[in-house]
PDB file of N, CA, C and O in Angstrom:
ATOM      1  N   UNK A   1      23.206  -3.390 -20.838  1.00  0.00           N
ATOM      2  CA  UNK A   1      22.025  -3.631 -20.042  1.00  0.00           C
ATOM      3  C   UNK A   1      20.784  -3.665 -20.935  1.00  0.00           C
ATOM      4  O   UNK A   1      19.858  -4.441 -20.699  1.00  0.00           O
ATOM      5  N   UNK A   2      20.779  -2.814 -21.960  1.00  0.00           N
ATOM      6  CA  UNK A   2      19.633  -2.767 -22.867  1.00  0.00           C
ATOM      7  C   UNK A   2      19.426  -4.117 -23.553  1.00  0.00           C
ATOM      8  O   UNK A   2      18.303  -4.608 -23.667  1.00  0.00           O
ATOM      9  N   UNK A   3      20.530  -4.701 -24.004  1.00  0.00           N
ATOM     10  CA  UNK A   3      20.439  -5.991 -24.697  1.00  0.00           C
ATOM     11  C   UNK A   3      19.954  -7.096 -23.749  1.00  0.00           C
ATOM     12  O   UNK A   3      19.159  -7.954 -24.131  1.00  0.00           O
ATOM     13  N   UNK A   4      20.444  -7.056 -22.519  1.00  0.00           N
ATOM     14  CA  UNK A   4      20.039  -8.057 -21.537  1.00  0.00           C
ATOM     15  C   UNK A   4      18.542  -7.960 -21.235  1.00  0.00           C
ATOM     16  O   UNK A   4      17.846  -8.975 -21.195  1.00  0.00           O
ATOM     17  N   UNK A   5      18.052  -6.745 -21.024  1.00  0.00           N
ATOM     18  CA  UNK A   5      16.622  -6.551 -20.759  1.00  0.00           C
ATOM     19  C   UNK A   5      15.794  -6.959 -21.973  1.00  0.00           C
ATOM     20  O   UNK A   5      14.733  -7.566 -21.826  1.00  0.00           O
ATOM     21  N   UNK A   6      16.264  -6.635 -23.150  1.00  0.00           N
ATOM     22  CA  UNK A   6      15.563  -6.986 -24.389  1.00  0.00           C
ATOM     23  C   UNK A   6      15.474  -8.504 -24.542  1.00  0.00           C
ATOM     24  O   UNK A   6      14.417  -9.043 -24.869  1.00  0.00           O
ATOM     25  N   UNK A   7      16.590  -9.181 -24.302  1.00  0.00           N
ATOM     26  CA  UNK A   7      16.606 -10.640 -24.427  1.00  0.00           C
ATOM     27  C   UNK A   7      15.692 -11.282 -23.375  1.00  0.00           C
ATOM     28  O   UNK A   7      14.958 -12.223 -23.678  1.00  0.00           O
ATOM     29  N   UNK A   8      15.739 -10.778 -22.159  1.00  0.00           N
ATOM     30  CA  UNK A   8      14.892 -11.334 -21.096  1.00  0.00           C
ATOM     31  C   UNK A   8      13.417 -11.136 -21.424  1.00  0.00           C
ATOM     32  O   UNK A   8      12.600 -12.026 -21.185  1.00  0.00           O
ATOM     33  N   UNK A   9      13.080  -9.984 -21.964  1.00  0.00           N
ATOM     34  CA  UNK A   9      11.687  -9.710 -22.314  1.00  0.00           C
ATOM     35  C   UNK A   9      11.172 -10.693 -23.360  1.00  0.00           C
ATOM     36  O   UNK A   9      10.090 -11.260 -23.209  1.00  0.00           O
ATOM     37  N   UNK A  10      11.954 -10.892 -24.418  1.00  0.00           N
ATOM     38  CA  UNK A  10      11.495 -11.762 -25.502  1.00  0.00           C
ATOM     39  C   UNK A  10      11.583 -13.244 -25.166  1.00  0.00           C
ATOM     40  O   UNK A  10      10.937 -14.067 -25.815  1.00  0.00           O
ATOM     41  N   UNK A  11      12.378 -13.590 -24.156  1.00  0.00           N
ATOM     42  CA  UNK A  11      12.430 -14.974 -23.688  1.00  0.00           C
ATOM     43  C   UNK A  11      11.462 -15.206 -22.525  1.00  0.00           C
ATOM     44  O   UNK A  11      11.409 -16.299 -21.961  1.00  0.00           O
ATOM     45  N   UNK A  12      10.707 -14.180 -22.178  1.00  0.00           N
ATOM     46  CA  UNK A  12       9.717 -14.236 -21.094  1.00  0.00           C
ATOM     47  C   UNK A  12      10.357 -14.593 -19.748  1.00  0.00           C
ATOM     48  O   UNK A  12       9.804 -15.373 -18.974  1.00  0.00           O
ATOM     49  N   UNK A  13      11.528 -14.011 -19.485  1.00  0.00           N
ATOM     50  CA  UNK A  13      12.216 -14.214 -18.219  1.00  0.00           C
ATOM     51  C   UNK A  13      11.771 -13.118 -17.249  1.00  0.00           C
ATOM     52  O   UNK A  13      11.875 -11.931 -17.558  1.00  0.00           O
ATOM     53  N   UNK A  14      11.284 -13.514 -16.093  1.00  0.00           N
ATOM     54  CA  UNK A  14      10.829 -12.573 -15.089  1.00  0.00           C
ATOM     55  C   UNK A  14      12.032 -11.956 -14.383  1.00  0.00           C
ATOM     56  O   UNK A  14      12.826 -12.668 -13.769  1.00  0.00           O
ATOM     57  N   UNK A  15      12.168 -10.641 -14.467  1.00  0.00           N
ATOM     58  CA  UNK A  15      13.298  -9.959 -13.844  1.00  0.00           C
ATOM     59  C   UNK A  15      12.936  -9.327 -12.503  1.00  0.00           C
ATOM     60  O   UNK A  15      13.755  -8.625 -11.911  1.00  0.00           O
ATOM     61  N   UNK A  16      11.740  -9.566 -12.029  1.00  0.00           N
ATOM     62  CA  UNK A  16      11.349  -8.958 -10.760  1.00  0.00           C
ATOM     63  C   UNK A  16      11.862  -9.793  -9.588  1.00  0.00           C
ATOM     64  O   UNK A  16      12.211 -10.965  -9.734  1.00  0.00           O
ATOM     65  N   UNK A  17      11.894  -9.152  -8.428  1.00  0.00           N
ATOM     66  CA  UNK A  17      12.312  -9.833  -7.200  1.00  0.00           C
ATOM     67  C   UNK A  17      11.392  -9.379  -6.081  1.00  0.00           C
ATOM     68  O   UNK A  17      10.797  -8.304  -6.147  1.00  0.00           O
ATOM     69  N   UNK A  18      11.283 -10.200  -5.064  1.00  0.00           N
ATOM     70  CA  UNK A  18      10.479  -9.796  -3.914  1.00  0.00           C
ATOM     71  C   UNK A  18      11.132 -10.316  -2.646  1.00  0.00           C
ATOM     72  O   UNK A  18      12.017 -11.171  -2.683  1.00  0.00           O
ATOM     73  N   UNK A  19      10.679  -9.788  -1.542  1.00  0.00           N
ATOM     74  CA  UNK A  19      11.223 -10.201  -0.253  1.00  0.00           C
ATOM     75  C   UNK A  19      10.124 -10.190   0.787  1.00  0.00           C
ATOM     76  O   UNK A  19       9.022  -9.695   0.549  1.00  0.00           O
ATOM     77  N   UNK A  20      10.434 -10.731   1.916  1.00  0.00           N
ATOM     78  CA  UNK A  20       9.454 -10.790   2.993  1.00  0.00           C
ATOM     79  C   UNK A  20      10.188 -10.599   4.308  1.00  0.00           C
ATOM     80  O   UNK A  20      11.234 -11.206   4.539  1.00  0.00           O
ATOM     81  N   UNK A  21       9.640  -9.758   5.163  1.00  0.00           N
ATOM     82  CA  UNK A  21      10.221  -9.529   6.473  1.00  0.00           C
ATOM     83  C   UNK A  21       9.391 -10.252   7.516  1.00  0.00           C
ATOM     84  O   UNK A  21       8.175 -10.072   7.584  1.00  0.00           O
ATOM     85  N   UNK A  22      10.033 -11.057   8.315  1.00  0.00           N
ATOM     86  CA  UNK A  22       9.349 -11.757   9.400  1.00  0.00           C
ATOM     87  C   UNK A  22       9.587 -10.971  10.688  1.00  0.00           C
ATOM     88  O   UNK A  22      10.701 -10.925  11.209  1.00  0.00           O
ATOM     89  N   UNK A  23       8.526 -10.360  11.186  1.00  0.00           N
ATOM     90  CA  UNK A  23       8.639  -9.567  12.400  1.00  0.00           C
ATOM     91  C   UNK A  23       8.914 -10.489  13.580  1.00  0.00           C
ATOM     92  O   UNK A  23       8.186 -11.459  13.792  1.00  0.00           O
ATOM     93  N   UNK A  24       9.958 -10.197  14.348  1.00  0.00           N
ATOM     94  CA  UNK A  24      10.288 -11.075  15.473  1.00  0.00           C
ATOM     95  C   UNK A  24       9.339 -10.867  16.650  1.00  0.00           C
ATOM     96  O   UNK A  24       8.719  -9.812  16.784  1.00  0.00           O
ATOM     97  N   UNK A  25       9.238 -11.864  17.482  1.00  0.00           N
ATOM     98  CA  UNK A  25       8.519 -11.794  18.764  1.00  0.00           C
ATOM     99  C   UNK A  25       7.045 -11.434  18.632  1.00  0.00           C
ATOM    100  O   UNK A  25       6.497 -10.750  19.497  1.00  0.00           O
ATOM    101  N   UNK A  26       6.403 -11.882  17.570  1.00  0.00           N
ATOM    102  CA  UNK A  26       4.957 -11.697  17.491  1.00  0.00           C
ATOM    103  C   UNK A  26       4.303 -13.060  17.387  1.00  0.00           C
ATOM    104  O   UNK A  26       4.891 -14.010  16.871  1.00  0.00           O
ATOM    105  N   UNK A  27       3.115 -13.142  17.870  1.00  0.00           N
ATOM    106  CA  UNK A  27       2.355 -14.371  17.813  1.00  0.00           C
ATOM    107  C   UNK A  27       1.028 -14.114  18.506  1.00  0.00           C
ATOM    108  O   UNK A  27       1.004 -13.740  19.679  1.00  0.00           O
ATOM    109  N   UNK A  28      -0.031 -14.302  17.825  1.00  0.00           N
ATOM    110  CA  UNK A  28      -1.345 -13.993  18.366  1.00  0.00           C
ATOM    111  C   UNK A  28      -2.210 -15.233  18.333  1.00  0.00           C
ATOM    112  O   UNK A  28      -2.217 -15.963  17.341  1.00  0.00           O
ATOM    113  N   UNK A  29      -2.944 -15.481  19.414  1.00  0.00           N
ATOM    114  CA  UNK A  29      -3.866 -16.608  19.505  1.00  0.00           C
ATOM    115  C   UNK A  29      -5.270 -16.029  19.557  1.00  0.00           C
ATOM    116  O   UNK A  29      -5.616 -15.311  20.495  1.00  0.00           O
ATOM    117  N   UNK A  30      -6.081 -16.340  18.547  1.00  0.00           N
ATOM    118  CA  UNK A  30      -7.400 -15.722  18.401  1.00  0.00           C
ATOM    119  C   UNK A  30      -8.378 -16.111  19.504  1.00  0.00           C
ATOM    120  O   UNK A  30      -9.081 -15.242  20.021  1.00  0.00           O
ATOM    121  N   UNK A  31      -8.445 -17.355  19.870  1.00  0.00           N
ATOM    122  CA  UNK A  31      -9.432 -17.788  20.868  1.00  0.00           C
ATOM    123  C   UNK A  31      -9.321 -17.051  22.195  1.00  0.00           C
ATOM    124  O   UNK A  31     -10.239 -16.322  22.572  1.00  0.00           O
ATOM    125  N   UNK A  32      -8.212 -17.229  22.908  1.00  0.00           N
ATOM    126  CA  UNK A  32      -8.072 -16.563  24.204  1.00  0.00           C
ATOM    127  C   UNK A  32      -7.653 -15.085  24.089  1.00  0.00           C
ATOM    128  O   UNK A  32      -7.545 -14.393  25.102  1.00  0.00           O
ATOM    129  N   UNK A  33      -7.421 -14.608  22.874  1.00  0.00           N
ATOM    130  CA  UNK A  33      -7.055 -13.204  22.662  1.00  0.00           C
ATOM    131  C   UNK A  33      -5.772 -12.852  23.407  1.00  0.00           C
ATOM    132  O   UNK A  33      -5.733 -11.896  24.181  1.00  0.00           O
ATOM    133  N   UNK A  34      -4.727 -13.635  23.163  1.00  0.00           N
ATOM    134  CA  UNK A  34      -3.451 -13.408  23.824  1.00  0.00           C
ATOM    135  C   UNK A  34      -2.355 -13.236  22.793  1.00  0.00           C
ATOM    136  O   UNK A  34      -2.508 -13.630  21.636  1.00  0.00           O
ATOM    137  N   UNK A  35      -1.262 -12.651  23.213  1.00  0.00           N
ATOM    138  CA  UNK A  35      -0.120 -12.458  22.333  1.00  0.00           C
ATOM    139  C   UNK A  35      -0.122 -11.087  21.698  1.00  0.00           C
ATOM    140  O   UNK A  35      -0.976 -10.246  21.980  1.00  0.00           O
ATOM    141  N   UNK A  36       0.847 -10.884  20.841  1.00  0.00           N
ATOM    142  CA  UNK A  36       0.994  -9.605  20.155  1.00  0.00           C
ATOM    143  C   UNK A  36       0.929  -9.843  18.655  1.00  0.00           C
ATOM    144  O   UNK A  36       1.681 -10.647  18.106  1.00  0.00           O
ATOM    145  N   UNK A  37       0.012  -9.126  17.997  1.00  0.00           N
ATOM    146  CA  UNK A  37      -0.173  -9.300  16.569  1.00  0.00           C
ATOM    147  C   UNK A  37       0.857  -8.503  15.767  1.00  0.00           C
ATOM    148  O   UNK A  37       1.438  -9.018  14.812  1.00  0.00           O
ATOM    149  N   UNK A  38       1.080  -7.253  16.156  1.00  0.00           N
ATOM    150  CA  UNK A  38       2.026  -6.370  15.466  1.00  0.00           C
ATOM    151  C   UNK A  38       2.747  -5.515  16.490  1.00  0.00           C
ATOM    152  O   UNK A  38       2.365  -5.475  17.659  1.00  0.00           O
ATOM    153  N   UNK A  39       3.786  -4.834  16.048  1.00  0.00           N
ATOM    154  CA  UNK A  39       4.479  -3.883  16.909  1.00  0.00           C
ATOM    155  C   UNK A  39       3.836  -2.501  16.833  1.00  0.00           C
ATOM    156  O   UNK A  39       4.128  -1.647  17.670  1.00  0.00           O
ATOM    157  N   UNK A  40       3.000  -2.271  15.886  1.00  0.00           N
ATOM    158  CA  UNK A  40       2.385  -0.959  15.733  1.00  0.00           C
ATOM    159  C   UNK A  40       0.982  -1.125  15.162  1.00  0.00           C
ATOM    160  O   UNK A  40       0.663  -2.146  14.552  1.00  0.00           O
ATOM    161  N   UNK A  41       0.174  -0.138  15.364  1.00  0.00           N
ATOM    162  CA  UNK A  41      -1.184  -0.140  14.836  1.00  0.00           C
ATOM    163  C   UNK A  41      -1.466   1.224  14.215  1.00  0.00           C
ATOM    164  O   UNK A  41      -1.112   2.253  14.790  1.00  0.00           O
ATOM    165  N   UNK A  42      -2.083   1.234  13.075  1.00  0.00           N
ATOM    166  CA  UNK A  42      -2.514   2.483  12.450  1.00  0.00           C
ATOM    167  C   UNK A  42      -3.976   2.328  12.068  1.00  0.00           C
ATOM    168  O   UNK A  42      -4.460   1.226  11.809  1.00  0.00           O
ATOM    169  N   UNK A  43      -4.645   3.427  12.040  1.00  0.00           N
ATOM    170  CA  UNK A  43      -6.042   3.450  11.625  1.00  0.00           C
ATOM    171  C   UNK A  43      -6.179   4.504  10.532  1.00  0.00           C
ATOM    172  O   UNK A  43      -5.548   5.559  10.595  1.00  0.00           O
ATOM    173  N   UNK A  44      -6.997   4.216   9.545  1.00  0.00           N
ATOM    174  CA  UNK A  44      -7.177   5.197   8.486  1.00  0.00           C
ATOM    175  C   UNK A  44      -8.470   4.981   7.737  1.00  0.00           C
ATOM    176  O   UNK A  44      -9.057   3.899   7.761  1.00  0.00           O
ATOM    177  N   UNK A  45      -8.898   6.032   7.075  1.00  0.00           N
ATOM    178  CA  UNK A  45     -10.100   5.972   6.252  1.00  0.00           C
ATOM    179  C   UNK A  45      -9.899   6.901   5.059  1.00  0.00           C
ATOM    180  O   UNK A  45      -9.254   7.944   5.168  1.00  0.00           O
ATOM    181  N   UNK A  46     -10.456   6.509   3.935  1.00  0.00           N
ATOM    182  CA  UNK A  46     -10.373   7.318   2.725  1.00  0.00           C
ATOM    183  C   UNK A  46     -11.735   7.351   2.052  1.00  0.00           C
ATOM    184  O   UNK A  46     -12.449   6.349   2.014  1.00  0.00           O
ATOM    185  N   UNK A  47     -12.080   8.501   1.528  1.00  0.00           N
ATOM    186  CA  UNK A  47     -13.330   8.643   0.774  1.00  0.00           C
ATOM    187  C   UNK A  47     -13.052   9.498  -0.446  1.00  0.00           C
ATOM    188  O   UNK A  47     -12.317  10.483  -0.371  1.00  0.00           O
ATOM    189  N   UNK A  48     -13.633   9.125  -1.556  1.00  0.00           N
ATOM    190  CA  UNK A  48     -13.475   9.895  -2.785  1.00  0.00           C
ATOM    191  C   UNK A  48     -14.851  10.183  -3.375  1.00  0.00           C
ATOM    192  O   UNK A  48     -15.727   9.319  -3.406  1.00  0.00           O
ATOM    193  N   UNK A  49     -15.019  11.409  -3.838  1.00  0.00           N
ATOM    194  CA  UNK A  49     -16.250  11.799  -4.513  1.00  0.00           C
ATOM    195  C   UNK A  49     -15.915  11.923  -5.996  1.00  0.00           C
ATOM    196  O   UNK A  49     -15.086  12.743  -6.390  1.00  0.00           O
ATOM    197  N   UNK A  50     -16.572  11.096  -6.814  1.00  0.00           N
ATOM    198  CA  UNK A  50     -16.285  11.092  -8.243  1.00  0.00           C
ATOM    199  C   UNK A  50     -17.553  11.345  -9.047  1.00  0.00           C
ATOM    200  O   UNK A  50     -18.667  11.068  -8.603  1.00  0.00           O
ATOM    201  N   UNK A  51     -17.347  11.871 -10.222  1.00  0.00           N
ATOM    202  CA  UNK A  51     -18.446  12.099 -11.156  1.00  0.00           C
ATOM    203  C   UNK A  51     -18.207  11.182 -12.350  1.00  0.00           C
ATOM    204  O   UNK A  51     -17.135  11.214 -12.953  1.00  0.00           O
ATOM    205  N   UNK A  52     -19.205  10.362 -12.696  1.00  0.00           N
ATOM    206  CA  UNK A  52     -19.053   9.385 -13.770  1.00  0.00           C
ATOM    207  C   UNK A  52     -20.029   9.692 -14.897  1.00  0.00           C
ATOM    208  O   UNK A  52     -21.221   9.895 -14.666  1.00  0.00           O
ATOM    209  N   UNK A  53     -19.509   9.722 -16.110  1.00  0.00           N
ATOM    210  CA  UNK A  53     -20.354   9.854 -17.293  1.00  0.00           C
ATOM    211  C   UNK A  53     -20.797   8.442 -17.665  1.00  0.00           C
ATOM    212  O   UNK A  53     -19.988   7.637 -18.126  1.00  0.00           O
ATOM    213  N   UNK A  54     -22.063   8.143 -17.468  1.00  0.00           N
ATOM    214  CA  UNK A  54     -22.544   6.776 -17.682  1.00  0.00           C
ATOM    215  C   UNK A  54     -22.580   6.380 -19.149  1.00  0.00           C
ATOM    216  O   UNK A  54     -22.689   5.195 -19.463  1.00  0.00           O
ATOM    217  N   UNK A  55     -22.490   7.340 -20.044  1.00  0.00           N
ATOM    218  CA  UNK A  55     -22.482   7.010 -21.472  1.00  0.00           C
ATOM    219  C   UNK A  55     -21.090   6.652 -21.974  1.00  0.00           C
ATOM    220  O   UNK A  55     -20.937   5.755 -22.803  1.00  0.00           O
ATOM    221  N   UNK A  56     -20.073   7.354 -21.469  1.00  0.00           N
ATOM    222  CA  UNK A  56     -18.717   7.127 -21.970  1.00  0.00           C
ATOM    223  C   UNK A  56     -17.830   6.372 -20.984  1.00  0.00           C
ATOM    224  O   UNK A  56     -16.817   5.793 -21.378  1.00  0.00           O
ATOM    225  N   UNK A  57     -18.202   6.376 -19.713  1.00  0.00           N
ATOM    226  CA  UNK A  57     -17.359   5.756 -18.700  1.00  0.00           C
ATOM    227  C   UNK A  57     -16.283   6.688 -18.184  1.00  0.00           C
ATOM    228  O   UNK A  57     -15.524   6.318 -17.289  1.00  0.00           O
ATOM    229  N   UNK A  58     -16.202   7.893 -18.733  1.00  0.00           N
ATOM    230  CA  UNK A  58     -15.228   8.865 -18.232  1.00  0.00           C
ATOM    231  C   UNK A  58     -15.572   9.251 -16.802  1.00  0.00           C
ATOM    232  O   UNK A  58     -16.740   9.272 -16.415  1.00  0.00           O
ATOM    233  N   UNK A  59     -14.550   9.554 -16.029  1.00  0.00           N
ATOM    234  CA  UNK A  59     -14.794   9.934 -14.643  1.00  0.00           C
ATOM    235  C   UNK A  59     -13.900  11.092 -14.260  1.00  0.00           C
ATOM    236  O   UNK A  59     -12.830  11.290 -14.835  1.00  0.00           O
ATOM    237  N   UNK A  60     -14.351  11.845 -13.291  1.00  0.00           N
ATOM    238  CA  UNK A  60     -13.604  12.970 -12.757  1.00  0.00           C
ATOM    239  C   UNK A  60     -13.641  12.875 -11.243  1.00  0.00           C
ATOM    240  O   UNK A  60     -14.708  12.749 -10.643  1.00  0.00           O
ATOM    241  N   UNK A  61     -12.478  12.934 -10.638  1.00  0.00           N
ATOM    242  CA  UNK A  61     -12.407  12.926  -9.177  1.00  0.00           C
ATOM    243  C   UNK A  61     -12.653  14.355  -8.695  1.00  0.00           C
ATOM    244  O   UNK A  61     -11.853  15.253  -8.959  1.00  0.00           O
ATOM    245  N   UNK A  62     -13.751  14.557  -7.994  1.00  0.00           N
ATOM    246  CA  UNK A  62     -14.096  15.877  -7.492  1.00  0.00           C
ATOM    247  C   UNK A  62     -13.326  16.207  -6.213  1.00  0.00           C
ATOM    248  O   UNK A  62     -12.925  17.352  -6.002  1.00  0.00           O
ATOM    249  N   UNK A  63     -13.126  15.216  -5.375  1.00  0.00           N
ATOM    250  CA  UNK A  63     -12.337  15.402  -4.165  1.00  0.00           C
ATOM    251  C   UNK A  63     -11.978  14.041  -3.577  1.00  0.00           C
ATOM    252  O   UNK A  63     -12.663  13.045  -3.811  1.00  0.00           O
ATOM    253  N   UNK A  64     -10.916  14.022  -2.829  1.00  0.00           N
ATOM    254  CA  UNK A  64     -10.500  12.814  -2.120  1.00  0.00           C
ATOM    255  C   UNK A  64      -9.992  13.228  -0.750  1.00  0.00           C
ATOM    256  O   UNK A  64      -9.189  14.153  -0.631  1.00  0.00           O
ATOM    257  N   UNK A  65     -10.454  12.553   0.267  1.00  0.00           N
ATOM    258  CA  UNK A  65     -10.058  12.859   1.642  1.00  0.00           C
ATOM    259  C   UNK A  65      -9.426  11.624   2.269  1.00  0.00           C
ATOM    260  O   UNK A  65      -9.940  10.512   2.149  1.00  0.00           O
ATOM    261  N   UNK A  66      -8.300  11.845   2.940  1.00  0.00           N
ATOM    262  CA  UNK A  66      -7.579  10.770   3.611  1.00  0.00           C
ATOM    263  C   UNK A  66      -7.364  11.187   5.057  1.00  0.00           C
ATOM    264  O   UNK A  66      -6.912  12.299   5.330  1.00  0.00           O
ATOM    265  N   UNK A  67      -7.685  10.300   5.972  1.00  0.00           N
ATOM    266  CA  UNK A  67      -7.448  10.566   7.390  1.00  0.00           C
ATOM    267  C   UNK A  67      -6.693   9.375   7.969  1.00  0.00           C
ATOM    268  O   UNK A  67      -7.155   8.238   7.884  1.00  0.00           O
ATOM    269  N   UNK A  68      -5.534   9.641   8.554  1.00  0.00           N
ATOM    270  CA  UNK A  68      -4.723   8.580   9.151  1.00  0.00           C
ATOM    271  C   UNK A  68      -4.330   8.959  10.566  1.00  0.00           C
ATOM    272  O   UNK A  68      -4.019  10.116  10.851  1.00  0.00           O
ATOM    273  N   UNK A  69      -4.347   7.983  11.439  1.00  0.00           N
ATOM    274  CA  UNK A  69      -3.842   8.151  12.794  1.00  0.00           C
ATOM    275  C   UNK A  69      -2.643   7.229  12.928  1.00  0.00           C
ATOM    276  O   UNK A  69      -2.793   6.012  13.039  1.00  0.00           O
ATOM    277  N   UNK A  70      -1.461   7.808  12.917  1.00  0.00           N
ATOM    278  CA  UNK A  70      -0.246   6.993  13.001  1.00  0.00           C
ATOM    279  C   UNK A  70       0.539   7.262  14.276  1.00  0.00           C
ATOM    280  O   UNK A  70       1.638   6.736  14.450  1.00  0.00           O
ATOM    281  N   UNK A  71      -0.011   8.070  15.164  1.00  0.00           N
ATOM    282  CA  UNK A  71       0.710   8.379  16.398  1.00  0.00           C
ATOM    283  C   UNK A  71       1.798   9.403  16.131  1.00  0.00           C
ATOM    284  O   UNK A  71       1.664  10.244  15.243  1.00  0.00           O
ATOM    285  N   UNK A  72       2.878   9.331  16.902  1.00  0.00           N
ATOM    286  CA  UNK A  72       3.998  10.256  16.712  1.00  0.00           C
ATOM    287  C   UNK A  72       4.893   9.736  15.595  1.00  0.00           C
ATOM    288  O   UNK A  72       5.418   8.624  15.667  1.00  0.00           O
ATOM    289  N   UNK A  73       5.055  10.536  14.589  1.00  0.00           N
ATOM    290  CA  UNK A  73       5.816  10.121  13.411  1.00  0.00           C
ATOM    291  C   UNK A  73       7.314  10.264  13.646  1.00  0.00           C
ATOM    292  O   UNK A  73       7.776  11.255  14.213  1.00  0.00           O
ATOM    293  N   UNK A  74       8.064   9.261  13.202  1.00  0.00           N
ATOM    294  CA  UNK A  74       9.522   9.340  13.241  1.00  0.00           C
ATOM    295  C   UNK A  74      10.019  10.138  12.041  1.00  0.00           C
ATOM    296  O   UNK A  74      10.943  10.942  12.163  1.00  0.00           O
ATOM    297  N   UNK A  75       9.405   9.914  10.886  1.00  0.00           N
ATOM    298  CA  UNK A  75       9.800  10.616   9.670  1.00  0.00           C
ATOM    299  C   UNK A  75       8.537  10.921   8.856  1.00  0.00           C
ATOM    300  O   UNK A  75       8.057  10.057   8.122  1.00  0.00           O
ATOM    301  N   UNK A  76       7.993  12.144   8.977  1.00  0.00           N
ATOM    302  CA  UNK A  76       6.752  12.481   8.277  1.00  0.00           C
ATOM    303  C   UNK A  76       6.826  12.297   6.762  1.00  0.00           C
ATOM    304  O   UNK A  76       5.823  11.944   6.141  1.00  0.00           O
ATOM    305  N   UNK A  77       7.982  12.528   6.161  1.00  0.00           N
ATOM    306  CA  UNK A  77       8.105  12.372   4.701  1.00  0.00           C
ATOM    307  C   UNK A  77       7.833  10.933   4.272  1.00  0.00           C
ATOM    308  O   UNK A  77       7.169  10.701   3.261  1.00  0.00           O
ATOM    309  N   UNK A  78       8.336   9.983   5.024  1.00  0.00           N
ATOM    310  CA  UNK A  78       8.082   8.572   4.705  1.00  0.00           C
ATOM    311  C   UNK A  78       6.607   8.257   4.900  1.00  0.00           C
ATOM    312  O   UNK A  78       6.001   7.564   4.082  1.00  0.00           O
ATOM    313  N   UNK A  79       6.031   8.764   5.982  1.00  0.00           N
ATOM    314  CA  UNK A  79       4.607   8.509   6.245  1.00  0.00           C
ATOM    315  C   UNK A  79       3.722   9.057   5.134  1.00  0.00           C
ATOM    316  O   UNK A  79       2.795   8.383   4.685  1.00  0.00           O
ATOM    317  N   UNK A  80       4.007  10.282   4.689  1.00  0.00           N
ATOM    318  CA  UNK A  80       3.225  10.860   3.587  1.00  0.00           C
ATOM    319  C   UNK A  80       3.330   9.984   2.340  1.00  0.00           C
ATOM    320  O   UNK A  80       2.330   9.730   1.669  1.00  0.00           O
ATOM    321  N   UNK A  81       4.535   9.529   2.037  1.00  0.00           N
ATOM    322  CA  UNK A  81       4.729   8.681   0.864  1.00  0.00           C
ATOM    323  C   UNK A  81       3.973   7.374   0.969  1.00  0.00           C
ATOM    324  O   UNK A  81       3.377   6.920  -0.008  1.00  0.00           O
ATOM    325  N   UNK A  82       3.991   6.761   2.146  1.00  0.00           N
ATOM    326  CA  UNK A  82       3.268   5.506   2.350  1.00  0.00           C
ATOM    327  C   UNK A  82       1.765   5.699   2.217  1.00  0.00           C
ATOM    328  O   UNK A  82       1.077   4.882   1.607  1.00  0.00           O
ATOM    329  N   UNK A  83       1.262   6.788   2.793  1.00  0.00           N
ATOM    330  CA  UNK A  83      -0.182   7.050   2.744  1.00  0.00           C
ATOM    331  C   UNK A  83      -0.612   7.338   1.313  1.00  0.00           C
ATOM    332  O   UNK A  83      -1.621   6.802   0.855  1.00  0.00           O
ATOM    333  N   UNK A  84       0.138   8.176   0.597  1.00  0.00           N
ATOM    334  CA  UNK A  84      -0.220   8.489  -0.794  1.00  0.00           C
ATOM    335  C   UNK A  84      -0.127   7.258  -1.669  1.00  0.00           C
ATOM    336  O   UNK A  84      -0.985   7.044  -2.526  1.00  0.00           O
ATOM    337  N   UNK A  85       0.898   6.443  -1.470  1.00  0.00           N
ATOM    338  CA  UNK A  85       1.040   5.224  -2.266  1.00  0.00           C
ATOM    339  C   UNK A  85      -0.103   4.255  -2.020  1.00  0.00           C
ATOM    340  O   UNK A  85      -0.615   3.644  -2.958  1.00  0.00           O
ATOM    341  N   UNK A  86      -0.502   4.111  -0.770  1.00  0.00           N
ATOM    342  CA  UNK A  86      -1.622   3.220  -0.446  1.00  0.00           C
ATOM    343  C   UNK A  86      -2.905   3.731  -1.079  1.00  0.00           C
ATOM    344  O   UNK A  86      -3.706   2.943  -1.582  1.00  0.00           O
ATOM    345  N   UNK A  87      -3.104   5.036  -1.060  1.00  0.00           N
ATOM    346  CA  UNK A  87      -4.321   5.605  -1.650  1.00  0.00           C
ATOM    347  C   UNK A  87      -4.353   5.361  -3.158  1.00  0.00           C
ATOM    348  O   UNK A  87      -5.401   5.015  -3.702  1.00  0.00           O
ATOM    349  N   UNK A  88      -3.240   5.534  -3.827  1.00  0.00           N
ATOM    350  CA  UNK A  88      -3.186   5.351  -5.280  1.00  0.00           C
ATOM    351  C   UNK A  88      -3.452   3.895  -5.643  1.00  0.00           C
ATOM    352  O   UNK A  88      -4.116   3.616  -6.642  1.00  0.00           O
ATOM    353  N   UNK A  89      -2.939   2.970  -4.842  1.00  0.00           N
ATOM    354  CA  UNK A  89      -3.184   1.559  -5.140  1.00  0.00           C
ATOM    355  C   UNK A  89      -4.630   1.221  -4.990  1.00  0.00           C
ATOM    356  O   UNK A  89      -5.021   0.074  -5.202  1.00  0.00           O
TER     357      UNK A  89
END
């Protein structure tokens, strides 16, 4: 596997893959405001307080607050992971 990855890297072969899920039974019409856009809705807000050294560009995160309304969670561990991942991005 090491040799294969090495060869792909030096030949500039992209080894990534992606996918797309098409949610069934959705369709929204903006003008008349009809249809269903998604099967679920979440609301969230994030704020971070940072200190920046304007001479060096160094920064320190003093605090970060995340608030999410996801309704009743089916699996809180997955929700925490999704929220933390979104915040980091």
